[in-house]
C-alpha positions in Angstrom: 23.0 27.9 -31.0 22.9 24.4 -32.6 22.3 22.8 -29.2 19.3 25.1 -28.5 17.9 24.2 -32.0 18.4 20.5 -31.4 16.8 20.6 -27.9 13.7 22.4 -29.4 13.5 19.8 -32.1 13.7 16.9 -29.6 10.9 18.5 -27.5 8.8 18.8 -30.6 9.0 15.1 -31.4 8.7 13.7 -27.8 6.6 14.2 -24.7 7.6 15.8 -21.4 5.9 13.8 -18.6 6.1 14.3 -14.8 5.1 11.5 -12.5 4.2 11.6 -8.8 4.8 7.9 -8.1 2.9 7.6 -4.8 2.2 4.8 -2.4 -1.6 5.4 -2.6 -2.0 7.2 -6.0 0.1 7.8 -9.1 -0.4 11.1 -11.0 0.9 11.8 -14.5 1.4 15.4 -15.8 1.9 16.0 -19.5 3.5 19.2 -20.9 0.8 21.4 -22.3 -2.1 19.3 -21.0 -1.7 19.3 -17.2 -2.6 16.2 -15.1 -4.1 13.5 -17.4 -3.9 10.5 -15.1 -4.8 10.1 -11.4 -5.0 6.4 -10.5 -4.5 4.3 -7.4 -1.1 2.6 -7.3 -2.6 -0.9 -7.5 -2.1 -3.7 -10.0 -4.1 -6.9 -10.1 -2.1 -9.9 -11.3 -3.1 -13.4 -12.4 -0.5 -15.5 -10.6 -1.1 -18.5 -12.8 -0.5 -16.8 -16.1 1.5 -13.8 -15.0 -0.8 -11.5 -16.9 -2.0 -8.1 -15.6 -5.8 -8.2 -15.0 -6.3 -4.6 -14.0 -4.4 -1.4 -13.1 -5.5 1.6 -11.0 -9.0 2.2 -9.9 -10.3 -1.2 -11.3 -7.5 -3.0 -9.4 -8.2 -1.2 -6.2 -11.8 -2.4 -6.3 -10.3 -5.9 -6.1 -8.3 -5.3 -2.9 -9.4 -8.0 -0.3 -11.9 -9.5 -2.8 -9.8 -11.6 -5.1 -9.7 -15.4 -5.5 -6.5 -17.3 -4.7 -4.9 -17.1 -8.2 -5.4 -13.3 -8.5 -3.3 -10.9 -6.3 -4.1 -7.2 -6.0 -0.7 -5.7 -5.3 0.4 -2.3 -4.2 3.9 -2.2 -5.7 4.9 1.0 -3.8 5.5 0.7 -0.1 6.6 3.7 2.0 7.0 5.8 -1.1 9.6 3.4 -2.8 9.4 0.5 -5.1 8.8 -2.8 -3.4 8.0 -4.9 -6.5 10.0 -3.8 -9.5 8.3 -5.9 -12.2 4.8 -4.9 -11.1 5.8 -1.2 -10.9 7.0 -1.4 -14.5 3.7 -2.9 -15.6 1.9 -0.1 -13.8 4.1 2.6 -15.4 3.7 1.1 -18.8 -0.1 1.3 -18.5 -0.1 4.9 -17.1 2.4 6.1 -19.8 0.3 4.6 -22.6 -2.8 6.4 -21.2 -0.9 9.7 -20.8 0.4 9.8 -24.4 -2.4 10.5 -27.0 -0.1 9.8 -29.9 3.1 7.8 -30.2 6.1 10.2 -30.4 9.2 9.6 -32.5 11.4 9.9 -29.5 10.9 8.5 -26.0 9.5 11.0 -23.4 11.6 13.0 -20.9 10.3 12.0 -17.5 10.5 13.8 -14.2 9.7 11.6 -11.1 9.1 12.8 -7.6 10.7 10.7 -4.8 10.5 11.0 -1.0 13.2 13.0 0.8 16.0 10.7 2.1 15.6 7.8 -0.3 18.7 5.7 -0.8 20.8 5.4 -4.0 19.4 1.9 -4.5 15.8 3.2 -4.3 16.5 6.1 -6.7 18.1 3.7 -9.2 15.1 1.5 -9.0 12.8 4.4 -9.9 15.1 5.5 -12.8 15.4 1.9 -14.1 11.6 1.4 -14.0 11.0 4.6 -16.0 13.8 3.8 -18.5 12.4 0.3 -18.9 9.2 1.8 -20.3 10.9 3.8 -23.0 11.8 7.1 -21.2 14.6 8.9 -23.1 15.7 10.8 -20.1 14.8 10.5 -16.4 15.1 13.2 -13.8 14.5 12.8 -10.1 13.4 15.5 -7.7 12.5 15.6 -4.0 8.7 15.5 -3.6 8.8 18.4 -1.1 10.7 20.6 -3.6 8.2 19.7 -6.3 5.3 20.4 -4.0 6.7 23.8 -3.1 7.1 24.6 -6.8 3.6 23.4 -7.5 2.3 25.8 -4.8 4.3 28.7 -6.2 6.3 29.2 -3.0 9.5 31.3 -3.2 11.9 28.5 -2.5 14.8 30.1 -4.5 14.9 33.2 -2.3 16.8 33.4 1.1 13.6 32.8 3.0 12.7 29.9 5.1 9.7 27.9 3.7 8.3 24.8 5.6 6.5 22.1 3.6 4.8 19.1 5.2 3.9 16.5 2.6 1.7 13.7 4.1 1.2 11.0 1.4 0.0 7.4 1.5 3.2 5.8 2.7 5.4 8.6 4.0 5.3 12.0 5.5 8.1 14.4 4.5 8.8 17.5 6.6 11.3 20.0 5.2 12.5 23.6 5.6 13.7 25.0 2.2 15.8 28.1 1.5 17.8 29.2 -1.6 16.5 26.2 -3.6 17.8 23.6 -1.2 16.6 21.6 1.8 18.1 23.0 5.0 16.5 20.5 7.4 14.2 17.6 6.8 12.8 14.4 8.2 10.9 11.6 6.6 8.7 9.2 8.6 6.4 6.3 7.8 3.4 8.0 9.4 0.9 8.8 6.7 -2.3 7.6 5.1 -1.5 3.9 5.4 -0.5 4.2 9.0 -3.7 6.0 9.8 -5.6 3.1 8.2 -3.7 0.6 10.3 -4.5 2.7 13.5 -8.2 2.5 12.7 -8.0 -1.3 12.1 -6.2 -1.8 15.4 -8.6 0.4 17.3 -11.7 -1.4 16.0 -10.1 -4.8 16.8 -9.1 -3.7 20.3 -12.3 -1.8 21.2 -15.0 -3.9 19.5 -13.3 -7.2 18.8 -14.2 -6.9 15.1 -11.8 -7.3 12.2 -12.2 -4.9 9.3 -10.2 -4.6 6.1 -7.9 -1.8 4.8 -10.5 -0.5 2.3 -13.1 -0.2 5.0 -10.7 1.6 7.3 -9.9 4.1 4.6 -13.6 4.7 4.2 -13.9 5.3 7.9 -10.9 7.7 7.9 -12.5 9.8 5.1 -15.9 9.8 6.7 -14.9 10.4 10.3 -11.2 11.3 10.5 -10.3 14.5 12.3 -7.4 15.9 14.3 -9.4 18.2 16.6 -13.0 18.0 18.0 -15.7 18.8 15.5 -18.6 21.2 15.9 -21.0 18.5 14.9 -20.3 14.9 15.9 -20.1 12.3 13.1 -20.9 8.6 13.2 -20.9 5.8 10.8 -21.7 2.0 10.8 -18.9 -0.4 10.1 -19.3 -4.1 9.2 -16.6 -6.7 9.8 -16.0 -10.2 11.2 -16.5 -10.8 14.9 -13.3 -12.2 16.4 -15.2 -14.4 18.9 -17.9 -16.0 16.7 -16.4 -15.6 13.3 -19.8 -14.2 12.1 -20.4 -10.8 10.5 -21.1 -7.9 12.9 -21.9 -4.2 12.7 -20.5 -1.6 15.0 -21.0 2.2 15.2 -17.9 4.5 15.3 -17.7 8.2 16.1 -15.3 10.9 15.1 -14.0 10.8 18.7 -13.2 7.1 18.3 -11.1 7.9 15.3 -9.3 10.8 17.0 -8.4 8.4 19.8 -7.1 5.8 17.2 -5.0 8.4 15.3 -3.7 10.2 18.4 -0.3 8.3 18.8 0.5 8.8 15.1 -0.4 12.5 15.2 1.7 12.9 18.3 4.7 11.4 16.4 4.0 13.8 13.5 4.0 16.8 15.8 7.3 15.6 17.4 8.9 15.2 14.0 7.9 18.8 13.1 9.6 20.0 16.3 12.7 17.9 15.4 13.0 19.6 12.0 12.6 23.1 13.6 15.3 22.3 16.1 17.7 21.5 13.3 16.8 24.7 11.4 18.9 27.9 11.8 17.2 30.6 13.9 16.8 33.1 11.1 14.9 30.6 9.0 12.7 29.5 12.0 11.8 33.2 12.3 10.7 33.1 8.7 8.6 30.0 9.3 6.9 31.6 12.3 6.1 34.7 10.3 5.0 33.0 7.0 3.7 29.7 8.4 3.9 26.1 7.0 2.2 24.5 4.0 0.4 21.2 4.1 0.1 19.0 1.0 -0.7 15.4 0.2 -3.7 13.3 0.9 -3.1 13.6 4.7 -3.5 17.3 4.5 -7.2 16.7 4.0 -7.6 15.2 7.5 -10.1 17.5 9.2 -8.5 20.0 11.5 -4.9 18.8 11.0 -3.8 22.4 10.1 -5.4 23.6 13.3 -3.7 21.0 15.4 -0.3 21.8 13.9 -0.8 25.5 14.3 -1.9 25.2 18.0 1.1 23.1 18.9 3.7 24.9 16.8 2.5 28.4 17.5 2.7 29.6 13.9 0.2 29.6 11.0 -0.3 26.3 9.0 -2.3 26.3 5.8 -3.4 23.6 3.4 -2.1 24.2 -0.1 -4.3 24.6 -3.1 -5.2 21.2 -4.6 -2.9 19.4 -2.2 -3.3 16.0 -3.9 -1.8 17.3 -7.2 0.9 19.7 -5.9 3.8 17.3 -6.4 2.8 16.3 -10.0 2.2 19.9 -11.0 5.4 21.1 -9.5 7.4 18.3 -11.2 5.8 19.3 -14.5 6.7 22.9 -14.1 10.3 22.0 -13.3 10.5 19.8 -16.4 9.1 22.6 -18.6 11.6 25.1 -17.2 14.5 22.8 -16.7 17.2 25.5 -17.2 15.7 27.4 -14.2 15.4 24.4 -11.9 18.3 22.1 -12.9 20.2 22.8 -9.7 17.3 21.4 -7.6 17.3 17.9 -9.3 18.7 14.7 -7.8 21.5 13.1 -9.9 21.0 15.4 -12.9 21.8 14.0 -16.3 24.7 16.1 -17.6 23.9 15.2 -21.3 20.4 16.6 -21.1 20.7 19.7 -18.9 20.9 23.0 -20.7 24.3 24.7 -21.2 24.8 28.4 -20.5 24.3 30.6 -23.5 
């Protein structure tokens, strides 16, 4: 009884915050308010003074455009922390923005991490959050959080397939009875698609373009299947032969060719997960289909491509960009219901049976 009263008191004087710490974007969910921050995972740093110049959208605008003494850094690579100090700076900025008022106690924080991360990588995430004043830190697989965010029946004895394609990683998992039965993580996601486009333009047109330009092309022309109406766009870059600026025209067919090897690898990974899944659960997936989330889910026709090759329905989840953050927030609000789904749960904080 006293513990329940004490837990309620702590929640009253602190914030509950869920974070989708992504390679491309970081989203912050606050209990009772929903998603309050959605910013690119980029930090601009003055290397002479060590001071942070900008974070988020303002820093992303500086990518590829900074002078020598300012570095625009993406501290998350492949879904995990590559620069610990810069990640802490980014988290500090985002947590300050998320909290309207300063609470008496530090916040409880739930962070989504890619499936298959190592103990060292999970420790880095935990330490980064604790370093910014978090009272308690909980970690959850992003695919589990995404499934909760979409309202899928993951605690029932039913096979549910989730394909989460983010900026740095793609996680494919079959979930049943609240656990991951079979899964695979791969580095084929938004950043890989951008690199494919850069390499295609360089090989086909002998023109160098930057990552930001490639991302714009991906959004404007990217598709996994032929479109009913062809799309074209003009791209400007540096001619490799002359060193001078040059403009070339790209089509949606060009981008499909560029992305084809990566999409083939993604399809093969889905097959691999299905091969490792018990037949009864595969039957459930064939009947109920798979669910696409993450920024990669917005690639035109990706659900159609997956469905045609896998021979079962594939649908894009509602608000796929925010599913992980929303799911992590729901899990933090209902911790007693979802405690068994957490990674490395904190025994001091988890509810005790009545």
